[in-house]
py3Dmol code that shows the C-alpha trace and the ligand (Angstrom):
import py3Dmol

protein = """\
ATOM      1  CA  UNK A   1     -39.531 -34.120  16.342  1.00  0.00           C
ATOM      2  CA  UNK A   2     -35.897 -34.210  17.855  1.00  0.00           C
ATOM      3  CA  UNK A   3     -33.886 -36.779  16.194  1.00  0.00           C
ATOM      4  CA  UNK A   4     -32.308 -39.203  18.612  1.00  0.00           C
ATOM      5  CA  UNK A   5     -28.524 -39.533  18.248  1.00  0.00           C
ATOM      6  CA  UNK A   6     -27.320 -43.352  18.208  1.00  0.00           C
ATOM      7  CA  UNK A   7     -25.889 -44.338  21.569  1.00  0.00           C
ATOM      8  CA  UNK A   8     -22.439 -46.204  20.975  1.00  0.00           C
ATOM      9  CA  UNK A   9     -21.986 -49.065  23.584  1.00  0.00           C
ATOM     10  CA  UNK A  10     -18.594 -49.343  24.854  1.00  0.00           C
ATOM     11  CA  UNK A  11     -18.759 -52.928  24.164  1.00  0.00           C
ATOM     12  CA  UNK A  12     -19.649 -52.523  20.555  1.00  0.00           C
ATOM     13  CA  UNK A  13     -16.958 -49.848  20.146  1.00  0.00           C
ATOM     14  CA  UNK A  14     -14.344 -52.392  21.493  1.00  0.00           C
ATOM     15  CA  UNK A  15     -15.401 -54.806  18.982  1.00  0.00           C
ATOM     16  CA  UNK A  16     -15.108 -52.401  16.197  1.00  0.00           C
ATOM     17  CA  UNK A  17     -11.697 -51.499  17.057  1.00  0.00           C
ATOM     18  CA  UNK A  18     -10.639 -55.150  17.504  1.00  0.00           C
ATOM     19  CA  UNK A  19     -12.075 -56.002  14.099  1.00  0.00           C
ATOM     20  CA  UNK A  20     -10.267 -52.993  12.683  1.00  0.00           C
ATOM     21  CA  UNK A  21      -6.892 -53.923  14.082  1.00  0.00           C
ATOM     22  CA  UNK A  22      -7.298 -57.586  13.013  1.00  0.00           C
ATOM     23  CA  UNK A  23      -8.392 -56.460   9.449  1.00  0.00           C
ATOM     24  CA  UNK A  24      -5.183 -54.054   9.371  1.00  0.00           C
ATOM     25  CA  UNK A  25      -2.810 -56.702  10.890  1.00  0.00           C
ATOM     26  CA  UNK A  26      -3.894 -59.804   9.496  1.00  0.00           C
ATOM     27  CA  UNK A  27      -1.879 -60.730   6.254  1.00  0.00           C
ATOM     28  CA  UNK A  28      -4.521 -63.118   5.249  1.00  0.00           C
ATOM     29  CA  UNK A  29      -6.748 -60.184   4.473  1.00  0.00           C
ATOM     30  CA  UNK A  30      -6.045 -58.332   1.275  1.00  0.00           C
ATOM     31  CA  UNK A  31      -4.872 -54.573   1.862  1.00  0.00           C
ATOM     32  CA  UNK A  32      -6.839 -52.508  -0.751  1.00  0.00           C
ATOM     33  CA  UNK A  33      -5.617 -49.224  -1.410  1.00  0.00           C
ATOM     34  CA  UNK A  34      -7.229 -46.579  -3.231  1.00  0.00           C
ATOM     35  CA  UNK A  35      -5.040 -44.901  -5.933  1.00  0.00           C
ATOM     36  CA  UNK A  36      -6.558 -41.560  -7.455  1.00  0.00           C
ATOM     37  CA  UNK A  37      -4.095 -41.733 -10.427  1.00  0.00           C
ATOM     38  CA  UNK A  38      -3.535 -38.024 -10.463  1.00  0.00           C
ATOM     39  CA  UNK A  39      -0.126 -36.553 -10.657  1.00  0.00           C
ATOM     40  CA  UNK A  40       0.074 -33.269  -8.549  1.00  0.00           C
ATOM     41  CA  UNK A  41       2.471 -30.332  -8.738  1.00  0.00           C
ATOM     42  CA  UNK A  42       4.925 -30.230  -5.730  1.00  0.00           C
ATOM     43  CA  UNK A  43       3.627 -27.551  -3.574  1.00  0.00           C
ATOM     44  CA  UNK A  44       6.024 -24.530  -3.689  1.00  0.00           C
ATOM     45  CA  UNK A  45       7.959 -24.116  -0.384  1.00  0.00           C
ATOM     46  CA  UNK A  46       6.925 -20.701   1.066  1.00  0.00           C
ATOM     47  CA  UNK A  47       8.556 -19.103   4.190  1.00  0.00           C
ATOM     48  CA  UNK A  48       5.267 -17.898   6.191  1.00  0.00           C
ATOM     49  CA  UNK A  49       6.751 -14.848   7.554  1.00  0.00           C
ATOM     50  CA  UNK A  50       5.300 -13.262  10.940  1.00  0.00           C
ATOM     51  CA  UNK A  51       3.886 -10.391  12.308  1.00  0.00           C
ATOM     52  CA  UNK A  52       6.737  -7.747  10.830  1.00  0.00           C
ATOM     53  CA  UNK A  53       7.331  -9.650   7.457  1.00  0.00           C
ATOM     54  CA  UNK A  54       4.938 -11.103   4.701  1.00  0.00           C
ATOM     55  CA  UNK A  55       5.459 -14.669   3.240  1.00  0.00           C
ATOM     56  CA  UNK A  56       8.664 -14.921   0.991  1.00  0.00           C
ATOM     57  CA  UNK A  57       6.119 -15.221  -2.338  1.00  0.00           C
ATOM     58  CA  UNK A  58       4.256 -12.143  -1.270  1.00  0.00           C
ATOM     59  CA  UNK A  59       3.973  -8.769  -3.562  1.00  0.00           C
ATOM     60  CA  UNK A  60       4.880  -6.284  -1.118  1.00  0.00           C
ATOM     61  CA  UNK A  61       2.511  -3.069  -1.694  1.00  0.00           C
ATOM     62  CA  UNK A  62       3.890  -0.907   1.012  1.00  0.00           C
ATOM     63  CA  UNK A  63       6.337  -1.862   3.696  1.00  0.00           C
ATOM     64  CA  UNK A  64       6.504   1.482   5.428  1.00  0.00           C
ATOM     65  CA  UNK A  65       9.210   3.192   2.878  1.00  0.00           C
ATOM     66  CA  UNK A  66       7.147   4.745   0.122  1.00  0.00           C
ATOM     67  CA  UNK A  67       4.071   4.344  -1.999  1.00  0.00           C
ATOM     68  CA  UNK A  68       5.980   3.826  -5.318  1.00  0.00           C
ATOM     69  CA  UNK A  69       3.831   0.840  -6.052  1.00  0.00           C
ATOM     70  CA  UNK A  70       0.731   3.239  -6.113  1.00  0.00           C
ATOM     71  CA  UNK A  71      -0.944   5.529  -8.294  1.00  0.00           C
ATOM     72  CA  UNK A  72      -1.405   9.106  -6.562  1.00  0.00           C
ATOM     73  CA  UNK A  73       0.791   7.679  -3.607  1.00  0.00           C
ATOM     74  CA  UNK A  74       2.445  11.090  -3.687  1.00  0.00           C
ATOM     75  CA  UNK A  75      -0.601  12.786  -2.357  1.00  0.00           C
ATOM     76  CA  UNK A  76      -0.682  10.751   0.584  1.00  0.00           C
ATOM     77  CA  UNK A  77       1.890  11.129   3.642  1.00  0.00           C
ATOM     78  CA  UNK A  78       4.333   8.623   4.520  1.00  0.00           C
ATOM     79  CA  UNK A  79       5.412   9.032   8.081  1.00  0.00           C
ATOM     80  CA  UNK A  80       7.014   6.666  10.707  1.00  0.00           C
ATOM     81  CA  UNK A  81       6.429   3.527   8.569  1.00  0.00           C
ATOM     82  CA  UNK A  82       2.814   4.450   7.872  1.00  0.00           C
ATOM     83  CA  UNK A  83       0.850   5.830   5.140  1.00  0.00           C
ATOM     84  CA  UNK A  84      -1.882   8.410   6.047  1.00  0.00           C
ATOM     85  CA  UNK A  85      -5.000   9.177   3.769  1.00  0.00           C
ATOM     86  CA  UNK A  86      -4.264  12.376   1.899  1.00  0.00           C
ATOM     87  CA  UNK A  87      -5.727  13.908  -1.216  1.00  0.00           C
ATOM     88  CA  UNK A  88      -7.700  11.604  -3.659  1.00  0.00           C
ATOM     89  CA  UNK A  89      -7.753   7.564  -3.655  1.00  0.00           C
ATOM     90  CA  UNK A  90      -4.515   5.595  -4.288  1.00  0.00           C
ATOM     91  CA  UNK A  91      -4.746   2.476  -6.416  1.00  0.00           C
ATOM     92  CA  UNK A  92      -1.836   0.113  -7.137  1.00  0.00           C
ATOM     93  CA  UNK A  93       0.045   0.439 -10.395  1.00  0.00           C
ATOM     94  CA  UNK A  94      -0.285  -3.333 -10.941  1.00  0.00           C
ATOM     95  CA  UNK A  95      -3.750  -5.188 -11.368  1.00  0.00           C
ATOM     96  CA  UNK A  96      -4.629  -8.296  -9.587  1.00  0.00           C
ATOM     97  CA  UNK A  97      -7.387 -10.956  -9.525  1.00  0.00           C
ATOM     98  CA  UNK A  98      -7.689 -13.925  -7.153  1.00  0.00           C
ATOM     99  CA  UNK A  99      -5.486 -12.913  -4.247  1.00  0.00           C
ATOM    100  CA  UNK A 100      -4.746 -13.166  -0.406  1.00  0.00           C
ATOM    101  CA  UNK A 101      -4.565  -9.541   0.873  1.00  0.00           C
ATOM    102  CA  UNK A 102      -3.067  -8.541   4.105  1.00  0.00           C
ATOM    103  CA  UNK A 103      -3.738  -4.891   5.150  1.00  0.00           C
ATOM    104  CA  UNK A 104      -3.202  -3.236   8.534  1.00  0.00           C
ATOM    105  CA  UNK A 105      -5.054   0.050   9.263  1.00  0.00           C
ATOM    106  CA  UNK A 106      -5.811   2.376  12.259  1.00  0.00           C
ATOM    107  CA  UNK A 107      -8.788   4.776  12.734  1.00  0.00           C
ATOM    108  CA  UNK A 108      -7.430   8.241  13.669  1.00  0.00           C
ATOM    109  CA  UNK A 109      -6.201   8.532  17.513  1.00  0.00           C
ATOM    110  CA  UNK A 110      -8.361  11.604  17.886  1.00  0.00           C
ATOM    111  CA  UNK A 111     -12.097  10.689  17.636  1.00  0.00           C
ATOM    112  CA  UNK A 112     -13.892  13.131  15.253  1.00  0.00           C
ATOM    113  CA  UNK A 113     -17.104  12.736  13.712  1.00  0.00           C
ATOM    114  CA  UNK A 114     -19.588   9.974  13.940  1.00  0.00           C
ATOM    115  CA  UNK A 115     -21.462   7.172  12.023  1.00  0.00           C
ATOM    116  CA  UNK A 116     -20.066   7.216   8.228  1.00  0.00           C
ATOM    117  CA  UNK A 117     -17.732  10.449   8.996  1.00  0.00           C
ATOM    118  CA  UNK A 118     -15.746   8.961  11.705  1.00  0.00           C
ATOM    119  CA  UNK A 119     -12.365   7.176  10.472  1.00  0.00           C
ATOM    120  CA  UNK A 120     -13.916   6.374   7.007  1.00  0.00           C
ATOM    121  CA  UNK A 121     -11.753   4.789   4.232  1.00  0.00           C
ATOM    122  CA  UNK A 122     -12.157   1.584   2.298  1.00  0.00           C
ATOM    123  CA  UNK A 123     -10.285  -1.124   0.625  1.00  0.00           C
ATOM    124  CA  UNK A 124     -11.677  -1.507  -2.926  1.00  0.00           C
ATOM    125  CA  UNK A 125     -10.487  -4.970  -4.270  1.00  0.00           C
ATOM    126  CA  UNK A 126     -10.246  -4.854  -8.131  1.00  0.00           C
ATOM    127  CA  UNK A 127     -11.102  -1.092  -7.993  1.00  0.00           C
ATOM    128  CA  UNK A 128     -14.780  -1.956  -7.655  1.00  0.00           C
ATOM    129  CA  UNK A 129     -15.659  -4.003  -4.570  1.00  0.00           C
ATOM    130  CA  UNK A 130     -15.318  -2.118  -1.104  1.00  0.00           C
ATOM    131  CA  UNK A 131     -14.524  -3.822   2.216  1.00  0.00           C
ATOM    132  CA  UNK A 132     -15.347  -0.960   4.495  1.00  0.00           C
ATOM    133  CA  UNK A 133     -12.848   0.727   6.517  1.00  0.00           C
ATOM    134  CA  UNK A 134     -14.394   2.769   9.401  1.00  0.00           C
ATOM    135  CA  UNK A 135     -14.080   3.599  13.081  1.00  0.00           C
ATOM    136  CA  UNK A 136     -16.686   0.917  14.290  1.00  0.00           C
ATOM    137  CA  UNK A 137     -15.658   1.198  17.974  1.00  0.00           C
ATOM    138  CA  UNK A 138     -18.568   2.392  19.762  1.00  0.00           C
ATOM    139  CA  UNK A 139     -19.868   4.283  16.720  1.00  0.00           C
ATOM    140  CA  UNK A 140     -23.430   3.318  15.380  1.00  0.00           C
ATOM    141  CA  UNK A 141     -24.254   3.432  11.753  1.00  0.00           C
ATOM    142  CA  UNK A 142     -25.999   1.216   9.318  1.00  0.00           C
ATOM    143  CA  UNK A 143     -24.678  -2.469   9.785  1.00  0.00           C
ATOM    144  CA  UNK A 144     -23.925  -2.885   6.073  1.00  0.00           C
ATOM    145  CA  UNK A 145     -21.824   0.312   6.180  1.00  0.00           C
ATOM    146  CA  UNK A 146     -19.769  -0.693   9.345  1.00  0.00           C
ATOM    147  CA  UNK A 147     -15.891  -1.963   9.524  1.00  0.00           C
ATOM    148  CA  UNK A 148     -15.703  -5.142   7.509  1.00  0.00           C
ATOM    149  CA  UNK A 149     -18.720  -4.777   5.665  1.00  0.00           C
ATOM    150  CA  UNK A 150     -19.066  -5.332   1.984  1.00  0.00           C
ATOM    151  CA  UNK A 151     -20.585  -2.049   1.504  1.00  0.00           C
ATOM    152  CA  UNK A 152     -24.152  -2.003   0.918  1.00  0.00           C
ATOM    153  CA  UNK A 153     -24.174  -5.430   0.653  1.00  0.00           C
ATOM    154  CA  UNK A 154     -23.782  -7.308   4.056  1.00  0.00           C
ATOM    155  CA  UNK A 155     -22.380  -6.537   7.467  1.00  0.00           C
ATOM    156  CA  UNK A 156     -19.595  -8.341   8.988  1.00  0.00           C
ATOM    157  CA  UNK A 157     -20.435 -11.447  11.040  1.00  0.00           C
ATOM    158  CA  UNK A 158     -19.244  -9.669  14.025  1.00  0.00           C
ATOM    159  CA  UNK A 159     -17.529  -6.570  15.173  1.00  0.00           C
ATOM    160  CA  UNK A 160     -13.809  -7.035  15.925  1.00  0.00           C
ATOM    161  CA  UNK A 161     -12.886  -3.670  16.058  1.00  0.00           C
ATOM    162  CA  UNK A 162      -9.764  -2.000  17.949  1.00  0.00           C
ATOM    163  CA  UNK A 163     -10.288   1.151  19.698  1.00  0.00           C
ATOM    164  CA  UNK A 164      -9.166   4.312  17.877  1.00  0.00           C
ATOM    165  CA  UNK A 165      -5.410   4.749  17.549  1.00  0.00           C
ATOM    166  CA  UNK A 166      -4.817   0.720  17.757  1.00  0.00           C
ATOM    167  CA  UNK A 167      -4.080  -1.235  14.569  1.00  0.00           C
ATOM    168  CA  UNK A 168      -6.482  -3.456  12.857  1.00  0.00           C
ATOM    169  CA  UNK A 169      -5.837  -6.323  10.602  1.00  0.00           C
ATOM    170  CA  UNK A 170      -7.706  -7.395   7.534  1.00  0.00           C
ATOM    171  CA  UNK A 171      -6.764 -10.626   5.950  1.00  0.00           C
ATOM    172  CA  UNK A 172      -8.624 -11.171   2.754  1.00  0.00           C
ATOM    173  CA  UNK A 173      -9.100 -14.067   0.522  1.00  0.00           C
ATOM    174  CA  UNK A 174     -10.706 -12.953  -2.872  1.00  0.00           C
ATOM    175  CA  UNK A 175     -12.033 -14.718  -5.509  1.00  0.00           C
ATOM    176  CA  UNK A 176     -12.495 -12.516  -8.728  1.00  0.00           C
ATOM    177  CA  UNK A 177     -15.629 -12.626 -10.831  1.00  0.00           C
ATOM    178  CA  UNK A 178     -15.447 -14.317 -14.094  1.00  0.00           C
ATOM    179  CA  UNK A 179     -17.188 -12.707 -17.361  1.00  0.00           C
ATOM    180  CA  UNK A 180     -17.551 -14.615 -20.620  1.00  0.00           C
ATOM    181  CA  UNK A 181     -16.569 -13.231 -23.936  1.00  0.00           C
ATOM    182  CA  UNK A 182     -19.901 -11.331 -24.434  1.00  0.00           C
ATOM    183  CA  UNK A 183     -19.524  -9.615 -20.854  1.00  0.00           C
ATOM    184  CA  UNK A 184     -22.203 -11.887 -19.237  1.00  0.00           C
ATOM    185  CA  UNK A 185     -21.416 -12.876 -15.454  1.00  0.00           C
ATOM    186  CA  UNK A 186     -20.058 -16.625 -15.639  1.00  0.00           C
ATOM    187  CA  UNK A 187     -19.364 -16.642 -11.805  1.00  0.00           C
ATOM    188  CA  UNK A 188     -19.581 -14.048  -9.054  1.00  0.00           C
ATOM    189  CA  UNK A 189     -16.939 -12.717  -6.769  1.00  0.00           C
ATOM    190  CA  UNK A 190     -16.350 -14.490  -3.564  1.00  0.00           C
ATOM    191  CA  UNK A 191     -14.483 -13.068  -0.392  1.00  0.00           C
ATOM    192  CA  UNK A 192     -13.590 -14.576   3.045  1.00  0.00           C
ATOM    193  CA  UNK A 193     -12.225 -12.320   5.305  1.00  0.00           C
ATOM    194  CA  UNK A 194     -10.838 -12.155   9.227  1.00  0.00           C
ATOM    195  CA  UNK A 195     -10.785  -8.913  11.280  1.00  0.00           C
ATOM    196  CA  UNK A 196      -8.023  -8.984  13.716  1.00  0.00           C
ATOM    197  CA  UNK A 197      -7.850 -12.708  13.245  1.00  0.00           C
ATOM    198  CA  UNK A 198     -11.611 -13.361  13.653  1.00  0.00           C
ATOM    199  CA  UNK A 199     -13.709 -14.302  10.687  1.00  0.00           C
ATOM    200  CA  UNK A 200     -15.915 -11.822   9.471  1.00  0.00           C
ATOM    201  CA  UNK A 201     -17.072 -12.676   5.928  1.00  0.00           C
ATOM    202  CA  UNK A 202     -17.172 -16.386   5.100  1.00  0.00           C
ATOM    203  CA  UNK A 203     -17.061 -17.151   1.240  1.00  0.00           C
ATOM    204  CA  UNK A 204     -19.687 -14.460   0.739  1.00  0.00           C
ATOM    205  CA  UNK A 205     -21.078 -13.997  -2.730  1.00  0.00           C
ATOM    206  CA  UNK A 206     -20.939 -10.664  -4.018  1.00  0.00           C
ATOM    207  CA  UNK A 207     -23.921  -9.110  -5.548  1.00  0.00           C
ATOM    208  CA  UNK A 208     -21.902  -6.853  -7.773  1.00  0.00           C
ATOM    209  CA  UNK A 209     -19.942  -3.404  -7.277  1.00  0.00           C
ATOM    210  CA  UNK A 210     -20.391  -1.374  -4.185  1.00  0.00           C
ATOM    211  CA  UNK A 211     -21.448   2.384  -4.916  1.00  0.00           C
ATOM    212  CA  UNK A 212     -23.481   4.251  -2.319  1.00  0.00           C
ATOM    213  CA  UNK A 213     -26.122   5.834  -4.625  1.00  0.00           C
ATOM    214  CA  UNK A 214     -27.641   2.386  -6.359  1.00  0.00           C
ATOM    215  CA  UNK A 215     -27.958  -1.224  -6.065  1.00  0.00           C
ATOM    216  CA  UNK A 216     -25.154  -3.300  -6.691  1.00  0.00           C
ATOM    217  CA  UNK A 217     -24.431  -4.881 -10.245  1.00  0.00           C
ATOM    218  CA  UNK A 218     -21.994  -6.634 -12.420  1.00  0.00           C
ATOM    219  CA  UNK A 219     -20.297  -4.919 -15.165  1.00  0.00           C
ATOM    220  CA  UNK A 220     -17.875  -6.926 -17.303  1.00  0.00           C
ATOM    221  CA  UNK A 221     -14.210  -5.992 -16.564  1.00  0.00           C
ATOM    222  CA  UNK A 222     -10.635  -7.191 -16.865  1.00  0.00           C
ATOM    223  CA  UNK A 223      -9.365 -10.295 -15.068  1.00  0.00           C
ATOM    224  CA  UNK A 224      -7.214  -8.281 -12.983  1.00  0.00           C
ATOM    225  CA  UNK A 225      -7.560  -4.609 -11.794  1.00  0.00           C
ATOM    226  CA  UNK A 226      -5.815  -2.375  -8.917  1.00  0.00           C
ATOM    227  CA  UNK A 227      -6.350  -2.559  -5.126  1.00  0.00           C
ATOM    228  CA  UNK A 228      -7.660   0.850  -4.652  1.00  0.00           C
ATOM    229  CA  UNK A 229      -7.704   2.742  -0.892  1.00  0.00           C
ATOM    230  CA  UNK A 230     -10.451   5.398  -0.424  1.00  0.00           C
ATOM    231  CA  UNK A 231      -9.854   8.836   0.543  1.00  0.00           C
ATOM    232  CA  UNK A 232     -13.005   9.803   2.490  1.00  0.00           C
ATOM    233  CA  UNK A 233     -11.710  12.887   4.070  1.00  0.00           C
ATOM    234  CA  UNK A 234     -10.486  11.184   7.258  1.00  0.00           C
ATOM    235  CA  UNK A 235      -6.895  10.666   8.179  1.00  0.00           C
ATOM    236  CA  UNK A 236      -6.973   6.758   8.449  1.00  0.00           C
ATOM    237  CA  UNK A 237      -3.672   5.261   8.713  1.00  0.00           C
ATOM    238  CA  UNK A 238      -2.170   1.930   6.547  1.00  0.00           C
ATOM    239  CA  UNK A 239       0.806  -0.071   7.374  1.00  0.00           C
ATOM    240  CA  UNK A 240       2.159  -3.549   6.219  1.00  0.00           C
ATOM    241  CA  UNK A 241       0.120  -4.189   3.087  1.00  0.00           C
ATOM    242  CA  UNK A 242       1.066  -7.138   0.923  1.00  0.00           C
ATOM    243  CA  UNK A 243      -0.724  -9.532  -1.459  1.00  0.00           C
ATOM    244  CA  UNK A 244      -0.223 -13.148  -2.656  1.00  0.00           C
ATOM    245  CA  UNK A 245      -1.610 -14.063  -6.022  1.00  0.00           C
ATOM    246  CA  UNK A 246      -3.695 -17.110  -6.093  1.00  0.00           C
ATOM    247  CA  UNK A 247      -3.625 -19.711  -8.980  1.00  0.00           C
ATOM    248  CA  UNK A 248      -5.626 -22.959  -8.922  1.00  0.00           C
ATOM    249  CA  UNK A 249      -3.458 -26.106  -8.788  1.00  0.00           C
ATOM    250  CA  UNK A 250      -3.272 -27.743 -12.003  1.00  0.00           C
ATOM    251  CA  UNK A 251      -3.201 -31.656 -11.740  1.00  0.00           C
ATOM    252  CA  UNK A 252      -2.789 -34.304 -14.489  1.00  0.00           C
ATOM    253  CA  UNK A 253      -4.991 -37.184 -14.386  1.00  0.00           C
ATOM    254  CA  UNK A 254      -2.375 -39.755 -15.466  1.00  0.00           C
ATOM    255  CA  UNK A 255      -4.830 -42.673 -14.956  1.00  0.00           C
ATOM    256  CA  UNK A 256      -8.255 -43.556 -14.123  1.00  0.00           C
ATOM    257  CA  UNK A 257      -8.520 -44.162 -10.561  1.00  0.00           C
ATOM    258  CA  UNK A 258      -8.429 -47.741  -9.303  1.00  0.00           C
ATOM    259  CA  UNK A 259      -8.376 -49.819  -6.077  1.00  0.00           C
ATOM    260  CA  UNK A 260      -5.243 -51.726  -5.766  1.00  0.00           C
ATOM    261  CA  UNK A 261      -4.690 -55.142  -4.200  1.00  0.00           C
ATOM    262  CA  UNK A 262      -1.301 -55.203  -2.550  1.00  0.00           C
ATOM    263  CA  UNK A 263      -1.195 -58.931  -2.193  1.00  0.00           C
ATOM    264  CA  UNK A 264      -2.262 -59.732  -5.794  1.00  0.00           C
ATOM    265  CA  UNK A 265      -1.317 -56.658  -7.622  1.00  0.00           C
ATOM    266  CA  UNK A 266      -4.758 -56.580  -9.064  1.00  0.00           C
ATOM    267  CA  UNK A 267      -6.408 -53.291 -10.055  1.00  0.00           C
ATOM    268  CA  UNK A 268     -10.353 -52.605 -10.032  1.00  0.00           C
ATOM    269  CA  UNK A 269     -11.650 -49.722 -11.500  1.00  0.00           C
ATOM    270  CA  UNK A 270     -13.436 -47.152  -9.198  1.00  0.00           C
ATOM    271  CA  UNK A 271     -17.081 -46.980 -10.341  1.00  0.00           C
TER     272      UNK A 271
END
"""
ligand_1 = """\
1
MG
Mg -15.613 3.622 2.877
"""
view = py3Dmol.view(width=600, height=400)
view.addModel(protein, "pdb")
view.setStyle({"model": 0}, {"cartoon": {"style": "trace"}})
view.addModel(ligand_1, "xyz")
view.setStyle({"model": 1}, {"stick": {}})
view.zoomTo()
view.show()
């Protein structure tokens, strides 16, 4: 059965608006305000940056100069403001947990190979969880292995790939998995990601790590681990890599929430 939407008559709408206006303006009617009773810290001021510069509170991992923030960075080539995949994976010297990660990459301009052999690299968050990097422009492969996939767990929602030689942008929001003292999973990892500004992963719950040879599983690890970029034998290029560490807002419940009557000063507890 198809549910019928209520039809709002113009007359009723006018009556409702008039009632609202009277209620709001009438000094005889009490003005009741909801007061949550929470003291919030003031949000820090951050300059948002632009296409060429990161937000002011970002940790810059590669700005085109060198790979000094990365282990094994000496075995990749830095040229013309770009880092080209060389020998072996590179990983950040610093570890990260919850974060916002911005990373730009380009598949090789010269198209070579096909499927998983074409423009393959990968962004491993916390060293274990791969967001696939692949030349997925007219390059069929298994869907959970194409660009923007959580490797072997889910395809991206759509394929927003730019052609080989053009830059792609991943903007990733990452919530790290939590483990208790005995190593049991307390909460899984979640990822939201945009590929060239288009949503590809929306709060996806990861099933575990992302190896190619076995099903995913969680294994307890540190709260913070490096970002790792994969050497899969293809000269994929990277630039403009930055990250913002994310922390939950901590607030203080100063008093229980109340309804406050502006006319009488009376406070009524919120049930
Ligand atoms: Mg890969």
